[in-house]
C-alpha positions in Angstrom: 20.5 25.6 -25.8 17.7 25.8 -28.3 17.3 29.6 -27.9 20.8 30.7 -28.4 20.7 30.9 -32.2 17.0 31.5 -32.6 15.8 34.7 -34.3 13.9 35.7 -31.2 16.8 35.3 -28.8 16.4 34.2 -25.3 12.9 33.9 -23.7 12.1 35.8 -20.5 12.3 32.6 -18.5 15.8 31.8 -19.8 16.9 35.4 -19.2 15.8 35.3 -15.6 17.5 31.9 -15.2 20.8 33.2 -16.7 20.7 36.3 -14.4 20.2 34.1 -11.4 23.1 31.9 -12.4 25.4 34.9 -12.9 24.5 36.2 -9.5 25.2 32.9 -7.9 28.6 32.6 -9.7 29.6 36.1 -8.5 28.7 35.2 -4.9 30.5 31.8 -5.0 34.2 31.3 -4.5 36.5 30.8 -7.5 35.4 27.5 -9.0 37.9 24.6 -9.2 38.1 22.1 -12.0 35.7 19.6 -10.5 33.5 22.1 -8.6 30.4 21.4 -10.7 30.8 17.7 -11.3 28.3 16.6 -8.6 25.7 19.1 -9.9 25.9 18.0 -13.5 22.7 16.2 -14.6 22.8 12.6 -15.9 22.6 11.9 -19.6 18.8 11.6 -20.4 17.6 8.5 -22.2 15.5 9.5 -25.3 12.1 7.9 -26.0 12.5 4.9 -28.3 9.9 6.3 -30.8 11.8 9.7 -31.0 15.1 8.0 -31.8 13.5 5.8 -34.4 11.8 8.8 -36.0 15.1 10.8 -36.1 16.9 7.8 -37.5 14.4 7.3 -40.3 14.6 11.0 -41.2 18.4 10.9 -41.3 18.5 7.8 -43.6 15.9 8.9 -46.1 18.2 11.0 -48.4 20.7 8.1 -48.5 18.2 5.5 -49.8 18.5 4.5 -53.4 14.8 4.4 -53.9 11.4 4.8 -52.2 11.2 1.0 -52.0 14.5 0.9 -50.2 13.4 3.5 -47.7 10.1 1.7 -47.1 12.0 -1.5 -46.4 14.1 0.2 -43.7 11.0 1.9 -42.3 9.2 -1.5 -42.0 12.2 -3.0 -40.1 12.3 0.0 -37.8 8.6 -0.2 -37.0 8.9 -3.9 -36.4 11.7 -3.3 -34.0 9.8 -0.5 -32.2 6.8 -2.7 -31.8 8.7 -5.9 -31.0 11.9 -6.3 -29.0 12.6 -2.6 -28.8 10.5 -1.7 -25.7 12.0 -4.6 -23.7 15.5 -3.4 -24.5 14.5 0.1 -23.7 13.2 -1.0 -20.3 16.6 -2.6 -19.4 18.4 0.5 -20.6 16.1 2.6 -18.4 17.3 0.5 -15.5 20.9 1.1 -16.4 20.4 4.8 -16.8 18.9 5.0 -13.3 21.8 3.0 -11.7 24.7 4.6 -13.5 26.0 8.2 -13.8 26.0 8.0 -17.6 24.3 5.1 -19.4 26.7 5.4 -22.4 30.2 6.2 -21.4 31.3 3.0 -19.7 30.1 0.8 -22.6 31.5 3.2 -25.1 34.9 3.0 -23.6 34.8 -0.8 -23.2 33.2 -1.9 -26.5 34.3 0.7 -29.0 37.9 1.1 -27.7 39.1 -1.5 -25.2 37.6 -4.5 -26.9 38.6 -3.4 -30.3 41.3 -5.7 -31.6 42.7 -3.6 -34.5 46.1 -1.8 -34.3 45.9 1.6 -32.6 48.2 3.3 -35.1 46.2 5.1 -37.8 43.0 3.2 -36.8 42.4 4.8 -33.4 45.2 7.2 -32.3 45.0 10.8 -33.5 47.5 13.7 -33.7 47.8 17.4 -33.0 50.2 19.8 -34.7 52.2 22.9 -33.8 51.4 26.5 -34.8 52.6 26.7 -38.4 53.2 30.4 -38.9 55.6 30.9 -36.0 58.3 28.7 -34.4 60.0 30.2 -31.3 63.3 28.3 -31.6 65.1 25.9 -33.9 66.7 24.0 -31.0 65.1 20.7 -30.4 66.1 20.1 -26.8 65.2 23.7 -25.8 61.7 23.5 -27.3 61.2 20.0 -25.8 62.3 21.2 -22.4 59.8 24.1 -22.4 57.0 21.9 -23.6 57.7 19.2 -21.0 57.7 21.9 -18.3 54.5 23.4 -19.6 52.9 20.0 -19.7 53.8 19.3 -16.1 52.4 22.7 -15.1 49.1 21.7 -16.9 49.1 18.4 -15.0 49.7 20.2 -11.7 46.8 22.5 -12.4 44.6 19.4 -13.0 45.9 17.7 -9.8 45.3 20.8 -7.7 42.1 21.6 -9.5 43.5 25.1 -10.4 42.4 24.7 -14.0 39.2 26.6 -14.6 36.3 24.4 -15.7 35.1 25.1 -19.2 31.7 26.8 -19.3 29.4 27.5 -22.3 29.0 31.3 -22.5 30.7 31.5 -19.1 27.6 30.1 -17.4 26.9 26.4 -18.2 29.7 24.1 -17.0 31.0 21.2 -19.0 32.1 17.8 -17.5 35.8 17.8 -16.5 36.1 14.0 -15.9 38.3 13.4 -19.0 41.2 15.5 -17.8 42.2 13.1 -15.0 43.7 10.5 -17.4 45.6 12.7 -19.8 48.8 11.9 -17.9 50.2 8.8 -16.1 48.0 6.6 -18.2 48.7 3.6 -20.4 46.5 1.2 -22.3 47.7 -2.3 -21.6 46.9 -4.9 -24.2 44.9 -8.0 -23.5 43.9 -11.0 -25.5 40.2 -10.2 -25.4 40.1 -6.7 -24.0 42.6 -4.1 -23.1 42.6 -2.2 -19.8 43.5 1.4 -18.9 46.0 1.7 -16.1 46.1 5.2 -14.5 48.5 6.2 -11.8 47.8 8.9 -9.3 51.3 10.4 -9.9 54.5 9.9 -11.9 57.7 11.8 -11.5 59.3 11.0 -14.8 58.9 10.9 -18.6 60.1 8.3 -21.0 62.3 9.7 -23.8 62.8 8.1 -27.2 65.8 9.2 -29.4 67.4 7.3 -32.2 66.0 4.0 -31.1 67.1 4.4 -27.5 64.9 4.8 -24.4 65.6 6.9 -21.3 63.9 7.6 -18.0 64.1 11.3 -17.3 63.0 12.3 -13.7 61.7 15.8 -13.6 61.7 16.2 -9.8 65.0 16.8 -8.0 65.2 17.1 -4.2 61.4 17.5 -4.0 61.3 20.3 -6.5 60.1 20.4 -10.1 63.0 20.8 -12.6 63.1 24.1 -14.4 63.3 24.2 -18.2 67.1 24.9 -18.3 67.6 21.8 -16.1 65.4 19.6 -18.3 67.2 21.0 -21.3 70.5 19.9 -19.8 69.3 16.3 -19.4 67.8 16.3 -23.0 71.2 17.5 -24.3 72.9 14.6 -22.6 70.4 12.2 -24.4 71.0 13.8 -27.8 74.8 13.7 -27.3 74.9 10.2 -25.9 77.3 8.2 -28.2 76.0 4.8 -27.3 73.9 3.4 -30.1 70.7 1.4 -29.8 71.2 -2.3 -29.2 70.3 -4.9 -31.8 66.4 -4.7 -32.1 66.0 -2.1 -29.5 64.8 0.5 -32.0 61.8 -1.7 -32.9 60.4 -2.2 -29.4 57.7 0.4 -29.9 56.6 -1.3 -33.1 55.0 -3.9 -30.9 52.4 -1.3 -30.0 51.3 -1.2 -33.6 50.3 -4.8 -33.7 46.7 -6.0 -33.4 45.9 -6.0 -29.7 45.7 -9.8 -29.2 49.1 -10.3 -30.9 50.7 -7.6 -28.9 49.3 -9.0 -25.6 50.7 -12.4 -26.4 54.2 -11.1 -27.3 54.2 -8.9 -24.2 53.4 -11.7 -21.8 55.3 -14.6 -23.5 58.4 -12.8 -24.8 58.9 -9.3 -23.5 58.1 -9.7 -19.8 59.9 -13.0 -19.2 63.2 -11.1 -18.6 63.4 -8.8 -15.5 65.5 -6.3 -17.4 62.7 -5.9 -20.0 60.1 -5.9 -17.3 61.8 -3.0 -15.5 62.2 -0.9 -18.7 58.7 -1.5 -19.8 57.5 -0.5 -16.4 59.4 2.8 -16.7 57.7 3.6 -20.0 54.2 2.5 -19.0 54.4 4.4 -15.6 55.7 7.6 -17.2 53.7 10.8 -17.1 54.0 10.7 -20.9 56.4 9.8 -23.6 58.7 12.4 -25.3 60.0 11.6 -28.8 63.1 13.6 -29.9 62.5 13.1 -33.6 65.5 12.6 -35.9 63.7 14.3 -38.8 62.6 17.8 -39.6 59.0 19.0 -39.6 58.7 21.5 -42.3 56.1 24.0 -43.4 56.3 25.8 -46.8 53.2 27.5 -48.3 54.7 26.9 -51.7 55.2 23.1 -51.2 52.1 21.5 -49.5 53.7 18.1 -49.6 56.0 19.1 -46.7 53.0 19.8 -44.5 51.5 16.5 -45.5 54.7 14.7 -44.4 54.6 16.7 -41.2 51.1 15.4 -40.4 51.9 11.8 -41.4 54.9 11.8 -39.1 52.7 12.8 -36.2 50.1 10.3 -37.1 52.3 7.2 -37.5 56.0 8.2 -37.7 58.2 5.4 -39.0 56.1 2.7 -37.2 58.7 2.2 -34.4 59.1 5.6 -32.9 55.8 6.2 -31.0 54.5 4.4 -28.0 50.9 4.1 -29.1 49.7 2.7 -25.8 50.6 5.8 -23.9 48.0 8.4 -23.3 50.3 11.1 -24.7 53.3 11.2 -27.0 55.0 14.6 -27.2 57.0 14.8 -30.4 59.7 17.4 -31.2 61.6 17.6 -34.4 65.2 18.4 -34.9 64.3 22.0 -35.9 62.0 22.6 -32.9 58.6 22.1 -34.5 56.4 19.8 -32.5 53.1 17.9 -32.2 51.6 15.1 -30.3 50.0 11.6 -30.7 47.2 10.5 -28.4 45.7 7.2 -27.5 41.9 7.7 -27.9 40.1 5.5 -25.4 40.5 7.7 -22.3 39.4 11.0 -23.8 38.2 12.9 -26.8 40.0 15.5 -28.9 38.6 18.8 -27.3 40.2 17.9 -24.0 43.6 17.3 -25.6 43.1 20.5 -27.7 42.7 22.4 -24.4 46.0 20.8 -23.1 47.8 21.6 -26.4 46.6 25.2 -26.5 47.7 25.7 -22.9 51.1 24.1 -23.5 51.9 26.2 -26.6 50.6 29.3 -25.0 52.5 28.8 -21.8 55.7 28.2 -23.8 55.2 31.5 -25.8 53.9 33.7 -23.0 55.6 32.5 -19.8 58.8 30.7 -20.7 60.4 31.8 -24.0 64.0 31.6 -25.3 67.1 33.7 -25.4 68.9 35.1 -28.4 70.5 31.7 -29.1 67.2 29.8 -28.9 67.9 28.2 -25.5 65.6 28.1 -22.5 65.7 31.1 -20.2 64.0 29.8 -17.0 66.0 28.0 -14.3 69.5 28.0 -12.8 72.6 27.7 -14.9 74.3 25.2 -12.6 72.7 21.8 -12.2 73.8 18.5 -10.7 71.3 16.0 -12.1 72.2 13.1 -9.8 70.2 10.1 -10.9 67.8 12.3 -13.0 68.6 10.4 -16.3 68.7 6.6 -16.8 69.2 4.7 -20.0 66.7 1.9 -20.3 68.1 -1.5 -21.2 66.5 -4.4 -23.1 67.4 -8.1 -23.4 66.2 -9.3 -26.8 66.1 -13.0 -27.5 66.2 -14.4 -31.0 62.5 -15.1 -30.9 61.6 -11.6 -29.6 63.9 -10.1 -32.3 61.9 -12.0 -34.9 58.7 -10.7 -33.4 60.1 -7.1 -33.5 61.0 -7.4 -37.2 57.5 -8.8 -38.1 55.9 -6.0 -36.1 57.9 -3.4 -37.9 57.0 -4.9 -41.3 53.3 -4.9 -40.3 53.6 -1.2 -39.2 55.2 -0.2 -42.5 52.3 -2.0 -44.4 49.7 0.0 -42.4 51.4 3.4 -42.6 52.3 3.0 -46.3 48.6 2.9 -47.1 47.9 6.3 -45.5 47.0 9.1 -47.8 47.0 12.3 -45.8 46.5 15.9 -47.1 46.6 19.0 -45.0 44.8 22.1 -46.5 45.3 25.6 -45.2 42.4 27.7 -46.6 43.3 31.4 -46.2 40.8 32.9 -48.7 38.3 33.5 -45.8 37.3 32.1 -42.5 34.8 32.6 -39.7 34.6 36.4 -40.3 32.9 35.9 -43.7 30.8 33.0 -42.6 29.2 35.0 -39.8 27.9 37.5 -42.4 25.5 34.8 -43.6 24.2 34.5 -40.0 24.7 30.8 -39.9 26.7 28.5 -37.6 30.4 28.3 -38.9 30.4 24.6 -38.1 27.2 24.0 -40.1 28.6 26.0 -43.0 31.8 23.8 -43.0 29.7 20.7 -42.9 27.7 21.7 -45.9 30.9 22.5 -47.7 32.1 19.0 -46.9 28.8 17.5 -48.2 29.2 19.4 -51.5 32.8 18.5 -51.8 32.1 14.8 -51.1 29.2 14.7 -53.7 31.6 16.2 -56.3 34.3 13.8 -55.3 32.4 10.5 -55.5 29.2 11.6 -57.3 26.9 10.5 -54.5 26.1 11.2 -50.8 27.1 8.7 -48.1 26.6 8.2 -44.4 28.5 11.0 -42.6 29.7 11.2 -39.0 30.3 14.3 -37.1 31.4 14.1 -33.5 29.6 16.3 -31.0 30.2 16.5 -27.3 27.7 15.5 -24.5 29.8 17.1 -21.7 26.8 19.1 -20.5 26.1 15.8 -18.6 28.3 14.1 -16.1 30.9 11.8 -17.7 29.6 12.8 -21.1 31.8 12.1 -24.1 30.5 12.3 -27.6 27.3 11.8 -29.7 27.0 11.4 -33.5 25.6 14.2 -35.6 24.4 13.0 -39.0 25.1 15.9 -41.4 23.3 14.3 -44.3 19.7 15.4 -44.0 16.8 16.0 -46.3 17.7 19.7 -46.2 21.5 19.2 -46.9 20.8 16.9 -49.8 18.3 19.3 -51.4 20.9 22.1 -51.2 23.8 19.9 -52.6 21.6 18.9 -55.5 20.5 22.5 -56.1 24.2 23.4 -56.7 24.1 21.2 -59.8 20.6 22.1 -60.9 20.6 24.8 -63.5 16.9 25.6 -62.8 17.9 26.9 -59.3 19.0 30.5 -59.2 21.5 31.9 -56.7 19.0 33.2 -54.2 17.2 29.8 -54.1 20.5 28.0 -53.5 21.4 30.5 -50.7 18.0 30.0 -49.1 18.4 26.2 -49.2 21.9 26.5 -47.8 20.7 28.6 -44.8 17.8 26.1 -44.3 20.3 23.2 -44.3 22.6 25.0 -41.9 19.7 25.8 -39.5 18.7 22.1 -39.5 22.2 21.0 -38.9 22.5 23.4 -36.0 19.3 21.9 -34.6 20.8 18.4 -35.0 23.9 19.5 -33.0 21.7 20.9 -30.3 19.8 17.6 -30.1 23.1 15.7 -29.8 24.5 17.9 -27.1 21.3 17.6 -25.1 21.2 13.8 -25.2 18.7 13.5 -28.1 21.0 11.9 -30.6 20.4 8.7 -32.5 23.5 6.6 -32.5 24.6 6.2 -28.9 21.0 5.2 -27.9 20.9 2.6 -30.6 24.4 1.4 -29.7 23.4 0.8 -26.1 20.2 -1.0 -27.1 22.4 -3.3 -29.2 24.7 -4.0 -26.2 21.6 -4.8 -24.2 20.4 -7.2 -26.9 23.8 -9.0 -26.8 23.6 -9.3 -23.0 20.1 -10.8 -23.3 21.2 -13.0 -26.2 18.4 -11.5 -28.3 20.4 -10.0 -31.2 18.3 -8.0 -33.6 18.9 -7.7 -37.3 17.7 -4.1 -37.4 20.2 -2.9 -34.8 23.0 -5.0 -36.2 22.4 -3.6 -39.6 22.5 0.0 -38.3 25.7 -0.5 -36.4 27.4 -2.2 -39.4 26.7 0.7 -41.7 30.1 2.2 -42.8 30.8 5.9 -42.1 32.3 6.8 -45.5 32.9 10.4 -44.3 34.0 10.8 -40.7 34.4 14.4 -39.5 35.3 16.3 -36.4 35.9 20.0 -35.5 38.9 20.9 -33.3 38.0 23.7 -30.9 40.4 26.4 -29.8 40.5 29.4 -27.5 39.8 27.2 -24.5 42.8 28.0 -22.4 42.5 31.8 -22.7 46.3 32.4 -22.6 46.7 33.8 -26.1 44.1 36.1 -27.7 43.7 34.7 -31.2 42.9 38.1 -32.6 46.1 39.6 -31.2 48.2 36.5 -31.9 46.7 34.9 -35.0 50.0 33.3 -36.0 50.3 31.4 -32.7 47.2 29.3 -33.3 47.8 25.6 -33.8 46.3 24.2 -37.0 44.5 21.4 -35.1 45.1 17.8 -35.8 43.8 14.8 -37.6 43.0 11.0 -37.7 42.9 8.1 -40.0 39.8 7.1 -42.1 37.1 5.1 -40.5 36.2 3.2 -43.6 38.6 1.5 -46.0 37.0 3.4 -48.9 36.2 6.6 -47.0 37.6 9.8 -45.7 38.5 11.1 -42.3 38.3 14.9 -42.1 39.3 17.0 -39.1 38.9 20.8 -39.4 39.7 23.8 -37.4 38.1 27.3 -37.7 41.4 28.9 -36.7 40.4 32.6 -37.0 38.5 35.2 -38.8 40.3 34.5 -42.1 41.8 31.0 -41.7 40.5 27.4 -41.9 42.5 24.2 -41.6 41.5 20.7 -43.0 43.2 17.4 -42.4 42.0 14.9 -44.9 42.9 11.2 -44.7 42.1 8.1 -46.8 43.7 4.9 -47.9 45.9 4.6 -51.0 44.6 1.1 -51.5 41.1 2.5 -52.2 40.1 3.1 -55.8 37.3 5.4 -54.7 39.2 8.0 -52.6 42.1 10.4 -53.1 42.9 12.9 -50.3 44.5 15.5 -52.5 41.4 15.4 -54.8 39.0 15.7 -51.9 41.0 18.6 -50.4 40.8 20.4 -53.8 37.0 19.7 -53.8 36.7 21.2 -50.3 38.6 24.3 -51.5 36.4 24.5 -54.6 33.2 24.1 -52.5 34.2 26.9 -50.2 34.9 29.2 -53.2 31.6 28.4 -54.8 29.7 29.1 -51.6 31.3 32.4 -51.2 30.6 33.3 -54.8 27.0 32.3 -54.3 26.6 34.6 -51.3 28.3 37.6 -53.1 26.1 37.1 -56.2 23.0 37.0 -54.1 23.7 40.5 -52.6 
């Protein structure tokens, strides 16, 4: 890991190790999805002193004064010499007894015990390829996407999906794939629970406030796209309108989790009709939303793309089932996207699903000259393949539904989302600097943020730990001594272009090292998080740990990977690449930024914030990102 980007390349020992691995892979049978799970190492527990040292280094450029830093340093040393070793010992015991000492607590305490609404605060979205749309028929596109999704699920179930491997040699953990489908987060008063079924033969479909159960197996066989299209056409042409209050049922999933749990148990499940309909939704493979609006993209009108993203993130507040692991959303004109519940998996796994689904649609299914599906028989007797779900809504429940919808409108009305398509340059230019494209983008975000709010703030970048069994994510802290020095140099007239470029490369190199540390289990934040959980169990809460974990992430960032499915060559089909996805801001006065390095000449950014904040403005920050990227390119060209 640490030699891949070093100037000297791989050492002799590493080269021999890689050669042996390649020989073993050639001799072995074709690997299945979970072939390497048992051989993956456990996540290592860092030494307490190393974590404290890295934490202090990360916080130094954010301190307001030397005295401020000294105060934090004193508290850290007191913790390291005091209660810290005892907590570390207990964490050692957990690391020996569990496959991964972080993942179970991360899922429980960060997600399932969180009581905030899922909409905007937790769920995230993914978007269609913008530069091409294969059909303008809603039901046809939805049918192909449903079929592609089921094919992906079948490849997971049969372990036919190839495990992802770094440079084709080092395997990544595949555990997160299992719960993409047939999974629902059920609300509880104190903690939610994830319910995963081994199989499900239907999807739940939402259209114009109505719910349907669509069974995609008929006489033991998977329905083909034409057959699914036929059933979806029946839904769209159904003249029966939604019953009074039915259209707001999904708004209950936007409530805070305790309130939703209470309404669910005391109002919704008391009637057997509601119980049966709710079971059909929660036991579905996933939810399909046939959107009654258009998703538009116009390079001359960025606001249309912003509305597209916002619709996928939160819709109207009543047209996404936020508890479901996956909502597949298709607009009236065929453009699509998805909304995902976050607790069971992280974005790279869903990006893999989405890349496969879009690629399978384009390469293996397709549409005829009228935009309709081509695969499957023309004649079809659906039998009981489609069922309208019914609801019995009492006056009390109706009042709860209206309150939930008002609450949802309040949350989504505060979202300020801006999507930026940067086509001036992409990965091709960045590689000329001989730095990591991710590090380069992170430095651009630091420069843009400094220009936006006139100071640096604690920044979060998600990095995977899937080199280890059941690994999820670790935090990379992009603000460093090196990054701060470079950002300040960009506004220091005494620094010439060559000096600024040198500082940029140094900052990128250190950021790359930080990512390598995070991927190899040497991060700061998950270790401190687990120490804090131990302190709570022992009823020995520590102010130092509590203070660290309460620090707001004013800038929360994440890169969306692509080219994981290997169906479409991005160089041959650059227009077919999805532009990634986005999420809501973590802090009330901060930004959420997701980005995708979509090709040699294309970058996408999804910038979110809250309208209620006086400090943030997503359009302004997007402009600052664009300006930072322009200035960085100019700096490089002037230095030549």
